[in-house]
C-alpha positions in Angstrom: 14.0 13.7 25.6 16.1 11.7 23.2 15.0 11.6 19.6 13.9 8.1 18.3 16.8 6.2 16.9 18.3 2.8 16.6 21.9 1.7 16.7 23.8 -1.4 15.6 26.9 -2.7 17.2 29.4 -5.6 17.0 31.4 -7.0 19.9 33.8 -9.8 21.0 35.6 -9.8 17.6 32.5 -10.3 15.6 31.0 -13.1 17.9 28.1 -10.8 18.9 25.9 -8.5 17.0 23.6 -6.1 18.8 20.8 -3.6 18.2 19.3 -1.0 20.5 16.4 1.4 20.0 14.6 4.2 21.7 11.1 4.6 20.2 9.0 6.8 22.6 7.8 9.3 20.0 6.9 6.8 17.3 4.9 4.7 19.9 3.2 7.8 21.1 2.3 8.7 17.5 0.8 5.2 17.0 -1.1 5.6 20.3 -2.5 9.0 19.3 -3.4 7.8 15.7 -5.2 4.7 16.9 -6.4 5.9 20.3 -5.1 2.7 21.8 -5.8 1.6 25.4 -2.7 1.3 27.7 -2.4 -2.5 27.2 -2.9 -2.1 23.4 -0.3 0.7 23.3 2.2 -1.6 25.1 1.6 -4.5 22.8 1.8 -2.4 19.6 4.7 -0.4 20.9 6.8 -3.5 21.6 6.2 -4.9 18.2 6.9 -1.5 16.5 10.2 -1.4 18.4 11.1 -4.9 17.2 10.1 -3.9 13.7 12.6 -1.0 13.7 15.5 -3.3 14.8 14.6 -6.2 12.6 13.8 -4.1 9.6 17.4 -2.6 9.7 18.8 -6.1 9.0 17.3 -6.1 5.5 19.7 -5.4 2.6 17.7 -3.2 0.1 15.7 -0.1 0.3 12.7 -1.7 -1.1 12.7 -4.7 1.2 9.7 -4.9 3.5 9.3 -6.7 6.8 5.9 -7.6 8.3 5.5 -8.8 11.8 2.1 -10.3 12.5 0.7 -11.7 15.8 -2.7 -13.5 15.7 -4.0 -14.6 19.0 -7.3 -15.8 20.6 -7.1 -13.0 23.2 -9.3 -9.9 23.2 -6.8 -7.8 21.2 -7.3 -10.1 18.2 -4.0 -9.4 16.5 -1.3 -6.9 15.7 0.3 -6.1 12.4 3.5 -4.0 12.0 5.5 -3.3 8.8 9.0 -1.9 8.6 11.5 -1.0 6.0 15.3 -1.0 6.2 15.5 2.8 6.9 13.9 3.0 10.3 10.3 3.7 9.1 7.7 1.6 10.8 3.9 1.5 11.0 1.3 -0.7 12.6 -2.1 -1.3 14.1 -4.0 -3.6 16.5 -7.3 -5.3 15.6 -9.0 -4.1 18.8 -7.4 -0.9 20.0 -9.8 -0.3 22.9 -9.1 -3.6 24.8 -9.0 -3.1 28.5 -7.6 -5.7 31.0 -6.7 -5.6 34.7 -2.9 -5.6 35.4 -1.2 -9.0 35.6 0.0 -10.5 38.9 3.3 -8.4 38.7 1.2 -5.2 38.5 2.2 -4.7 34.8 0.1 -4.2 31.7 -1.1 -7.7 30.7 0.1 -7.9 27.1 0.2 -11.7 27.3 -3.5 -11.8 28.4 -4.5 -9.4 25.7 -2.9 -11.6 23.0 -3.8 -15.0 24.3 -2.6 -18.2 22.6 -1.5 -17.7 19.0 1.1 -17.4 16.3 3.9 -15.0 15.4 4.7 -14.6 11.7 7.7 -12.9 10.3 7.3 -12.1 6.6 10.2 -10.7 4.6 9.4 -9.3 1.1 12.7 -9.0 -0.6 11.5 -8.6 -4.2 11.3 -12.4 -5.0 8.1 -14.0 -6.3 7.3 -15.3 -2.9 8.1 -13.6 0.4 10.0 -15.5 3.0 7.6 -16.5 5.9 8.8 -17.8 9.3 6.2 -18.8 11.9 6.3 -19.8 15.5 3.8 -20.2 18.3 3.6 -17.6 21.0 5.5 -19.0 23.9 4.6 -16.3 26.4 2.7 -13.6 24.5 5.0 -11.0 26.0 6.4 -10.5 22.5 10.2 -10.2 23.4 10.3 -13.8 24.5 8.3 -14.9 21.5 10.8 -13.2 19.2 13.7 -14.8 21.1 12.0 -18.2 20.5 11.4 -17.4 16.9 15.1 -16.6 16.3 16.2 -19.8 18.0 13.8 -22.1 16.1 13.2 -20.5 12.7 16.6 -18.8 12.1 18.9 -20.9 14.4 20.3 -17.7 15.8 20.6 -17.6 19.6 19.2 -14.2 20.6 18.1 -12.2 23.5 15.3 -9.7 22.8 14.1 -7.1 25.3 11.2 -4.7 24.5 9.4 -2.3 26.8 6.8 0.4 26.9 6.3 2.5 30.0 3.1 4.6 30.3 2.5 8.0 32.1 -0.5 8.4 34.4 -2.4 10.2 31.6 -1.9 7.1 29.4 0.6 8.8 27.1 3.9 7.0 26.4 6.7 7.8 28.9 9.4 5.5 27.5 9.7 2.9 24.8 12.6 0.9 23.4 14.4 -2.3 23.3 17.5 -4.2 22.5 18.4 -7.4 20.6 21.6 -9.3 21.1 22.6 -12.2 18.8 25.3 -14.7 18.9 27.1 -15.3 15.7 28.1 -18.9 14.6 31.2 -20.0 16.6 30.7 -17.8 19.6 32.9 -19.1 22.5 31.4 -20.5 25.7 33.2 -17.7 27.6 31.4 -15.0 25.6 28.1 -16.8 25.9 28.5 -17.1 29.7 29.4 -13.5 30.2 26.5 -12.3 28.1 24.0 -14.5 29.9 25.2 -13.1 33.2 24.9 -9.5 32.0 21.5 -9.9 30.5 20.3 -11.6 33.7 21.4 -8.6 35.7 19.2 -6.1 33.8 16.1 -4.8 35.5 14.1 -3.6 32.5 14.8 -1.8 29.3 12.3 1.0 30.1 13.8 1.6 33.6 17.2 2.1 32.0 15.7 4.5 29.4 13.9 6.3 32.3 17.3 6.8 34.0 18.4 8.7 31.0 20.4 6.0 29.2 20.3 5.8 25.5 20.6 2.7 23.3 24.4 3.2 22.9 24.9 3.3 26.7 22.7 0.3 27.3 24.6 -1.8 24.7 28.0 -0.5 26.0 27.0 -1.6 29.5 25.9 -5.0 28.3 28.9 -5.6 26.2 31.6 -3.8 28.3 34.9 -5.6 28.3 34.0 -7.2 24.9 35.2 -4.3 22.7 31.8 -3.1 21.6 31.8 -1.0 18.5 28.9 0.9 17.2 28.7 0.3 13.4 25.5 2.2 12.5 23.0 4.8 13.7 19.6 5.4 12.2 16.6 7.7 12.9 13.4 5.8 13.6 9.8 7.1 13.0 6.2 6.1 12.6 5.6 6.6 8.9 2.7 5.6 6.7 3.0 6.1 2.9 -0.7 6.2 2.3 -1.9 9.0 -0.1 -5.2 10.0 -1.6 -4.0 8.6 -5.0 -3.4 5.2 -3.4 -6.9 5.2 -1.9 -8.4 6.3 -5.2 -6.6 3.3 -6.9 -8.1 1.0 -4.2 -11.6 2.4 -4.8 -11.2 2.0 -8.6 -10.1 -1.6 -8.1 -13.2 -2.6 -6.2 -15.1 -2.5 -9.5 -17.6 -0.4 -11.4 -20.8 -1.9 -9.9 -19.6 -1.2 -6.3 -18.8 2.4 -7.3 -22.2 2.8 -9.0 -23.9 1.6 -5.8 -22.0 4.1 -3.8 -23.0 7.0 -6.2 -26.6 5.9 -6.1 -26.7 6.2 -2.3 -25.9 9.9 -2.9 -23.7 10.3 0.2 -20.0 11.0 0.4 -18.0 8.0 1.6 -15.1 7.8 4.0 -12.1 5.5 3.6 -9.7 4.8 6.5 -6.1 3.7 6.3 -5.6 0.7 8.6 -2.0 1.6 9.5 -2.3 5.3 10.4 -6.1 5.7 10.7 -6.1 8.7 8.4 -9.5 9.4 6.9 -10.1 10.2 3.2 -13.5 11.5 2.2 -14.8 11.3 -1.4 -17.8 13.3 -2.5 -20.4 11.8 -4.9 -18.9 14.0 -7.7 -15.4 12.6 -7.0 -16.9 9.0 -7.1 -18.4 9.8 -10.5 -15.0 10.9 -11.8 -13.5 7.7 -10.4 -16.2 5.7 -12.2 -15.2 7.3 -15.4 -11.6 6.4 -14.8 -12.6 2.8 -14.1 -14.7 2.7 -17.3 -11.7 3.7 -19.5 
């Protein structure tokens, strides 16, 4: 199996920029961490894959991208954050959501999300993060991001995202690509690209045939002098630590800590993003209360 990674490419003398990713392992890590149902795995996996590609567009190591979908469907919502180095993490509000397949026999991601809003939040170290929002046009995520780029960033784009499951509900393939037209792209380039993208079956079937992101992009952009400009490993990574959880506990206030100590039972804190559990004994809570009192 190919290790998770993402590539960036340019083509047609700078008229096209493209991204491709294979993300099977990181989506499987997310599935195992959150024990997601197949449809929740597909939804989260698609957004994690988008996060890897979109995160790579940020300039600085400390920049953070958050992708949020809030819908009225049974999944509730999805949150993904990514940095510029291929690290991504995320969770769904209702990981156990189960739905029948849609009329194409596929996992019904659109049905799970329902009607809602996609938010793209870029924290680039300024006082206020940049927030772009758009309605969900299909709930299939790739089309919603295509629409977001067209309306919020005025960048004509084609986004493809996919997650293919095994019979035992583990992740068989996951990945995607994103192709963007730069200002001043010629009609000829646009026409060729539309034709090529229209002829693709699905990104997961290409991955399942053994193609990697580089081959997928080279096929899509053949005859347009594609050049790979960057390759980056991708992984599901959560930076939560016991110290951070301690800080969070201290920040809830002395009275809350006192109440917990009086209950006389250890408490358990869960990280939203990776579901890691941190247990604190009554004695450890007392020490934290002392810290809070200082």
